[in-house]
C-alpha positions as CSV (number, residue, x, y, z in Angstrom):
1,M,-36.7,1.7,154.9
2,K,-33.4,1.2,153.1
3,K,-30.3,2.5,154.8
4,L,-28.3,4.9,152.7
5,V,-24.7,4.0,152.3
6,S,-22.1,6.4,150.9
7,K,-19.6,5.0,148.5
8,I,-16.5,6.4,146.7
9,A,-16.7,6.1,143.0
10,S,-15.2,7.6,139.8
11,F,-16.5,8.4,136.4
12,Q,-14.6,7.1,133.4
13,Q,-14.9,8.6,129.9
14,F,-14.3,6.2,127.1
15,I,-11.9,7.6,124.5
16,P,-12.3,6.3,121.0
17,H,-9.0,5.1,119.7
18,D,-7.4,2.6,117.3
19,F,-4.7,1.1,119.6
20,D,-2.2,2.1,122.3
21,A,1.4,3.1,122.0
22,S,2.6,-0.4,122.6
23,D,0.9,-1.6,119.4
24,H,2.4,0.8,117.0
25,G,5.8,2.1,116.0
26,T,6.6,5.5,117.6
27,S,8.1,7.1,114.5
28,S,4.8,8.3,113.3
29,F,3.9,10.1,116.5
30,P,3.9,13.9,116.1
31,V,6.7,15.7,117.9
32,S,4.3,18.3,119.3
33,A,2.1,15.6,120.8
34,V,5.0,13.8,122.5
35,H,6.3,17.2,123.8
36,R,2.9,18.1,125.1
37,I,2.5,14.9,127.0
38,G,6.0,15.0,128.3
39,I,5.6,18.5,129.6
40,L,2.5,17.3,131.5
41,D,4.2,14.2,132.9
42,I,7.2,16.2,134.1
43,R,5.0,18.7,135.9
44,I,2.8,16.1,137.6
45,L,5.7,13.6,138.2
46,N,3.8,10.8,136.5
47,T,5.1,7.5,137.8
48,D,3.0,5.4,135.5
49,R,3.3,6.7,131.9
50,H,3.6,3.3,130.3
51,A,2.6,2.6,126.7
52,G,-0.8,1.3,127.7
53,N,-1.6,4.8,129.1
54,L,-1.0,6.4,125.7
55,L,-3.9,5.9,123.3
56,V,-3.4,6.4,119.6
57,R,-6.1,7.5,117.2
58,K,-5.5,7.6,113.4
59,L,-6.5,10.8,111.7
60,D,-6.8,9.4,108.2
61,G,-10.5,10.1,108.1
62,A,-9.8,13.8,108.4
63,G,-7.8,13.7,105.2
64,Q,-4.4,13.6,107.0
65,F,-3.0,10.2,105.8
66,G,-0.6,8.7,108.3
67,Q,-1.2,11.3,111.0
68,M,-1.7,10.1,114.6
69,E,-3.2,11.7,117.7
70,L,-1.8,10.7,121.1
71,I,-4.2,10.7,124.0
72,P,-2.8,10.4,127.6
73,I,-5.0,8.5,130.0
74,D,-5.0,7.2,133.6
75,H,-3.4,9.7,135.9
76,G,-4.0,8.0,139.2
77,L,-0.3,7.7,140.0
78,C,0.7,11.3,139.6
79,L,1.4,14.1,142.0
80,P,2.9,12.0,144.8
81,E,3.6,13.5,148.2
82,S,7.3,13.3,147.7
83,L,9.8,12.8,144.9
84,E,9.5,9.3,143.5
85,D,11.0,7.6,140.5
86,P,8.8,8.5,137.5
87,Y,8.1,6.3,134.5
88,F,8.2,8.1,131.2
89,E,7.5,5.8,128.3
90,W,8.5,8.5,125.9
91,I,11.9,9.2,127.3
92,H,13.8,7.2,124.7
93,W,11.6,8.1,121.8
94,P,13.4,10.2,119.1
95,Q,10.8,13.0,119.4
96,A,11.8,13.6,123.0
97,S,15.4,14.5,121.9
98,I,14.2,17.1,119.5
99,P,14.6,20.6,121.0
100,F,11.5,22.5,122.2
101,S,9.9,24.8,119.6
102,D,9.7,28.5,120.3
103,D,6.0,28.2,121.1
104,E,6.7,25.4,123.5
105,L,9.4,27.4,125.2
106,E,7.1,30.4,125.5
107,Y,4.4,28.1,127.0
108,I,6.8,26.6,129.5
109,G,8.1,30.1,130.4
110,N,4.6,31.3,131.2
111,L,3.8,28.4,133.5
112,D,2.9,29.7,137.0
113,P,3.2,26.9,139.7
114,V,1.8,29.2,142.4
115,R,-1.3,30.0,140.3
116,D,-1.8,26.4,139.3
117,S,-1.4,25.2,142.9
118,E,-4.1,27.6,144.0
119,M,-6.4,26.5,141.2
120,L,-5.9,22.8,142.1
121,R,-6.5,23.6,145.8
122,S,-9.8,25.3,144.9
123,E,-11.0,22.5,142.6
124,L,-9.7,19.6,144.8
125,P,-9.9,20.8,148.4
126,M,-8.8,17.3,149.5
127,I,-5.4,17.5,147.8
128,R,-2.5,17.5,150.1
129,D,0.0,20.3,150.4
130,A,2.8,17.9,149.8
131,C,1.4,17.0,146.4
132,L,1.2,20.7,145.5
133,R,4.8,21.1,146.5
134,V,5.8,18.4,144.1
135,L,3.9,20.2,141.3
136,S,5.6,23.5,142.1
137,L,9.1,21.9,142.4
138,C,8.7,19.9,139.1
139,T,7.3,22.9,137.2
140,I,10.2,25.2,138.4
141,F,12.7,22.5,137.4
142,L,11.1,22.2,134.0
143,K,11.2,25.9,133.5
144,E,14.8,26.2,134.5
145,A,16.0,23.2,132.5
146,A,14.1,24.3,129.4
147,S,15.5,27.8,129.7
148,Y,19.0,26.3,129.6
149,G,18.3,24.5,126.4
150,L,17.7,21.0,127.7
151,C,15.4,18.8,125.7
152,L,12.5,16.7,127.0
153,A,14.6,13.5,127.2
154,E,17.4,15.2,129.1
155,I,15.0,16.6,131.6
156,G,13.2,13.3,132.0
157,E,16.6,11.5,132.6
158,M,17.5,14.0,135.3
159,M,14.3,13.2,137.1
160,S,14.7,9.4,136.8
161,R,16.7,7.2,139.2
162,E,19.4,4.9,138.0
163,F,20.2,1.3,139.2
164,R,23.9,0.7,139.9
165,S,25.3,-2.5,141.3
166,G,21.7,-3.6,142.1
167,E,20.9,-0.5,144.1
168,E,18.7,2.5,143.2
169,E,20.6,5.8,143.1
170,P,18.8,9.2,143.7
171,S,17.9,11.1,140.5
172,E,19.8,14.3,139.7
173,L,16.7,16.3,140.8
174,E,16.7,14.5,144.1
175,V,20.4,15.2,144.6
176,I,19.7,18.9,143.9
177,C,16.9,18.9,146.5
178,I,19.1,17.1,149.1
179,E,21.8,19.7,148.6
180,A,19.3,22.6,148.8
181,R,18.0,21.2,152.1
182,R,21.5,20.9,153.4
183,L,22.3,24.5,152.5
184,V,19.1,25.7,154.1
185,A,19.9,23.8,157.3
186,E,23.4,25.3,157.4
187,E,21.9,28.8,156.9
188,M,19.4,28.2,159.7
189,L,22.3,27.2,162.1
190,S,24.6,30.0,161.1
191,P,25.4,32.7,163.7
192,S,24.2,35.5,161.3
193,H,20.8,33.8,160.9
194,K,20.4,33.4,164.6
195,Q,21.3,37.1,165.1
196,I,18.6,38.0,162.6
197,L,16.0,35.8,164.4
198,M,16.9,37.3,167.8
199,S,16.6,40.9,166.4
200,S,13.2,40.1,164.9
201,N,12.0,38.6,168.1
202,L,13.1,41.7,170.1
203,T,11.1,44.0,167.7
């Protein structure tokens, strides 16, 4: 009798395409498609959005000469447990510097990180809480930055680390989080906060 052995596997769906983003000039890529992928990558803190993970399909057969469809693939390196340095291939594309449309701003404004975290937890029970915190943090950052009029490229740059004098500097988002943690720690140690805790314990 054969012994059953459990294995971890994954299903891959083949996506028909003509080439990837590294094989074609980016000027023909639709602004809306670049924005759509950029919004996703920011929310999930994609650390591997290189050109090979962006498939391109020509839509000439549908009567739209010169039109391209962008298809993002391979999201194995997203939703890390802590803030990491993302890789956004699109960050220097001209489309990323074009302001969000009204429809895109409405979509971003309606994003609900709490609801989405609950959905992911129900669909993927094994997902770690730290990964969901990254999703919530990046979504909130996207919503705030977009509401202040920042474009996709500016938001992506604020999330990316810089190399200075051969050393990696924290991103602007990381600096904001470091400062927030410092303020929370100071608040926790403040006499007024201790008094509140003592009062709540007495009741």
